[in-house]
C-alpha positions in Angstrom: 0.0 0.0 0.0 1.7 3.2 -1.2 1.3 6.8 0.1 1.0 9.9 -2.0 3.4 12.8 -1.4 0.7 14.5 0.6 0.2 11.5 2.9 4.0 11.2 3.4 4.1 14.8 4.6 0.9 14.4 6.7 2.0 11.3 8.5 5.7 12.3 8.7 5.8 12.2 12.5 4.5 8.6 12.5 6.8 7.5 9.7 9.9 8.4 11.6 8.7 6.6 14.8 10.5 3.2 15.0 7.4 1.6 16.5 5.1 2.7 13.7 7.1 3.6 10.6 6.0 2.7 7.1 4.5 -0.8 8.0 2.5 0.6 10.9 1.2 3.6 8.9 0.2 1.1 6.1 -1.7 -0.9 8.7 -3.5 2.2 9.9 -4.5 3.0 6.3 -5.8 -0.5 5.8 -7.7 -0.6 9.1 -11.5 -0.4 9.5 -12.3 1.0 13.0 -15.8 1.3 14.5 -16.5 3.8 17.3 -19.7 3.2 19.2 -20.9 6.5 20.6 -19.9 9.9 19.1 -20.0 11.7 22.5 -17.5 12.8 25.1 -15.2 9.8 24.4 -16.0 9.0 20.9 -15.4 12.6 19.7 -11.7 12.9 20.7 -11.1 9.3 19.8 -12.5 9.9 16.3 -10.4 13.1 15.8 -7.2 11.4 16.7 -7.9 8.2 14.7 -8.8 10.3 11.7 -5.7 12.4 12.1 -3.7 9.2 12.4 -4.9 8.0 9.0 -7.2 5.1 9.8 -8.6 4.1 6.4 -12.2 3.6 7.3 -13.8 5.1 10.5 -17.3 4.0 11.4 -19.3 6.1 13.8 -22.5 4.7 15.4 -24.8 7.1 17.4 -28.5 7.7 17.2 -28.5 11.1 18.9 -28.6 14.7 17.7 -26.2 17.4 18.9 -27.6 19.4 21.9 -26.2 22.5 23.6 -25.2 20.5 26.7 -22.9 18.3 24.6 -20.6 21.2 23.7 -19.1 21.2 27.2 -17.1 18.2 26.3 -17.9 16.8 22.8 -15.2 18.6 20.8 -16.3 17.4 17.4 -19.3 19.8 17.4 -20.0 23.6 17.3 -23.0 25.7 17.7 -23.7 25.3 13.9 -24.3 21.6 14.5 -27.1 22.0 17.1 -30.0 19.7 16.3 -28.0 17.8 13.6 -27.5 14.1 13.8 -24.2 13.5 15.6 -22.8 11.1 13.0 -23.5 13.5 10.2 -21.9 16.5 12.0 -19.0 14.2 12.9 -18.5 13.1 9.4 -18.3 16.7 8.1 -15.7 17.7 10.8 -13.6 14.6 10.2 -13.6 15.1 6.4 -12.2 18.6 7.0 -9.5 17.1 9.2 -8.4 14.3 6.9 -10.1 13.8 3.6 -8.1 10.6 3.1 -10.2 8.8 5.7 -13.5 7.3 4.7 -16.3 8.0 7.3 -19.2 5.6 7.6 -21.9 7.4 9.5 -24.5 5.1 11.1 -27.4 6.8 12.9 -28.6 3.7 14.8 -28.9 2.6 18.4 -26.8 -0.4 19.2 -28.4 -3.3 21.0 -28.1 -7.1 21.2 -30.2 -7.5 18.0 -27.8 -5.6 15.7 -24.4 -5.4 17.5 -22.9 -8.4 15.7 -24.0 -7.2 12.3 -22.4 -3.8 13.0 -19.0 -4.9 14.4 -18.6 -7.7 11.8 -17.4 -5.4 9.1 -14.6 -3.8 11.2 -11.2 -4.8 12.5 -11.3 -3.0 15.8 -14.1 -1.5 17.9 -14.1 1.4 20.4 -16.9 1.7 22.9 -17.4 5.1 24.5 -21.1 4.7 25.4 -22.5 5.6 28.8 -25.0 2.8 29.4 -24.3 -0.8 30.5 -26.9 -2.4 28.2 -25.1 -1.1 25.1 -21.7 -1.9 26.6 -22.7 -5.5 27.2 -24.2 -5.8 23.7 -21.0 -4.5 22.1 -18.8 -6.7 24.2 -20.7 -9.8 23.4 -20.7 -9.0 19.7 -16.9 -8.4 19.8 -16.3 -11.7 21.6 -18.6 -13.6 19.1 -16.9 -12.0 16.1 -13.3 -12.2 17.4 -12.8 -8.4 17.5 -10.6 -6.5 19.9 -12.6 -4.1 22.0 -11.1 -0.8 23.4 -13.4 0.4 26.1 -13.5 3.7 27.9 -15.7 5.3 30.7 -15.9 8.6 32.5 -17.9 10.0 35.4 -17.4 13.0 37.6 -13.6 13.2 37.8 -12.6 9.6 37.1 -12.0 7.7 33.9 -10.8 4.3 32.8 -9.7 2.6 29.7 -9.0 -1.0 28.9 -8.4 -3.3 25.9 -10.4 -6.6 25.7 -9.0 -9.2 23.3 -12.0 -11.6 23.6 -10.7 -13.1 26.9 -10.8 -11.5 29.4 -13.8 -9.5 28.1 -15.5 -6.4 29.4 -18.1 -8.6 31.3 -15.3 -10.2 33.3 -14.7 -6.7 34.7 -18.5 -5.9 35.1 -20.4 -9.1 35.4 -23.8 -7.5 35.9 -25.3 -4.1 35.4 -24.8 -2.2 38.7 -28.1 -1.6 40.5 -26.9 2.0 41.2 -25.5 2.8 37.7 -25.7 6.5 36.9 -25.0 8.4 33.7 -23.0 11.6 33.3 -26.2 13.5 32.9 -27.1 12.6 36.5 -23.7 12.7 38.3 -21.9 15.2 36.0 -18.4 15.0 34.4 -15.6 17.5 33.9 -15.4 18.2 30.2 -11.6 17.8 29.7 -11.7 14.2 31.2 -13.4 13.1 28.0 -10.4 14.4 26.0 -8.0 12.5 28.3 -9.7 9.1 28.2 -10.9 9.5 24.6 -7.4 10.2 23.4 -6.1 7.2 25.4 -8.6 5.1 23.7 -7.3 6.3 20.3 -3.8 5.7 21.4 -4.5 2.1 22.4 -6.2 1.6 19.1 -3.2 2.8 17.2 -1.0 0.5 19.3 -3.2 -2.5 18.5 -3.3 -1.7 14.8 0.4 -0.9 14.3 1.5 -3.7 16.7 3.4 -1.1 18.8 4.3 -1.5 22.4 2.1 -3.2 24.9 -1.6 -2.4 24.7 -3.7 -2.5 27.8 -4.8 -6.1 27.1 -6.0 -7.7 30.3 -5.4 -4.5 32.2 -7.4 -1.4 33.2 -6.0 2.0 33.5 -7.8 4.2 36.1 -7.3 7.9 36.1 -8.3 10.2 39.0 -8.3 13.7 37.6 -8.9 15.4 41.0 -5.8 13.8 42.5 -3.8 13.9 39.3 -3.0 10.2 39.7 -3.4 7.0 37.8 -3.0 3.3 38.4 -3.1 0.2 36.2 -4.8 -3.0 37.5 -4.7 -6.5 36.0 -8.0 -8.1 34.9 -8.1 -11.9 35.2 -10.6 -13.7 33.1 -13.6 -14.8 35.0 -13.9 -18.6 34.7 -17.7 -18.3 35.0 -18.1 -15.4 32.6 -21.2 -16.2 30.4 -19.8 -14.3 27.5 -16.1 -15.4 27.0 -16.0 -18.7 28.9 -14.4 -21.3 26.7 -12.9 -18.7 24.3 -9.2 -18.7 23.8 -7.2 -15.8 24.9 -5.1 -13.4 22.7 
């Protein structure tokens, strides 16, 4: 897969990185990545993956842009209010990098369509804020053998992990917590979405380019108020109903 002169200049800082170089950038150009949720996490992740030169970027979100989104969802401006998020995202990302093909999918993901959606992509990022969708995406990724990069934020805390089928996300969260709350209820500091969303994009680049050690089987937890982070190991749950019996990476 060759690069035009414009692409060589655009991706010059990647091409000189030993861990990416030409082969890694070619892998990025050939990759198909799906982002579920074009919100506080999906917005910065999409910006950085488009800038990185991912060949095809799918965006799935059923919502429209609202004024309260603009505190953290950096893909959008006031001119996008009331527009479908995936359409506004596609316009912005095309301006950033016209070499990337954007697939805008204005659908809600659930257990009836998740496998169909993830099947056509190499890697999936989940930045949604409800556990039912997270469980559906995770189960679909395990069933289709896709690596899942999952991020979450709330108040001042964020987390990101990479799930290569086993352990899977449901090994971390076996059941929907009875006291689960969304950011609209508990609040979230806007810049935290940029931190965790960018980390999700970074993990995706590492997975695609085979660079370094992705957070496979690990969870990075970031405490923005304390300015501190820690990484914990995630063992596979032998009784997990989703990935039990599935081979590891």
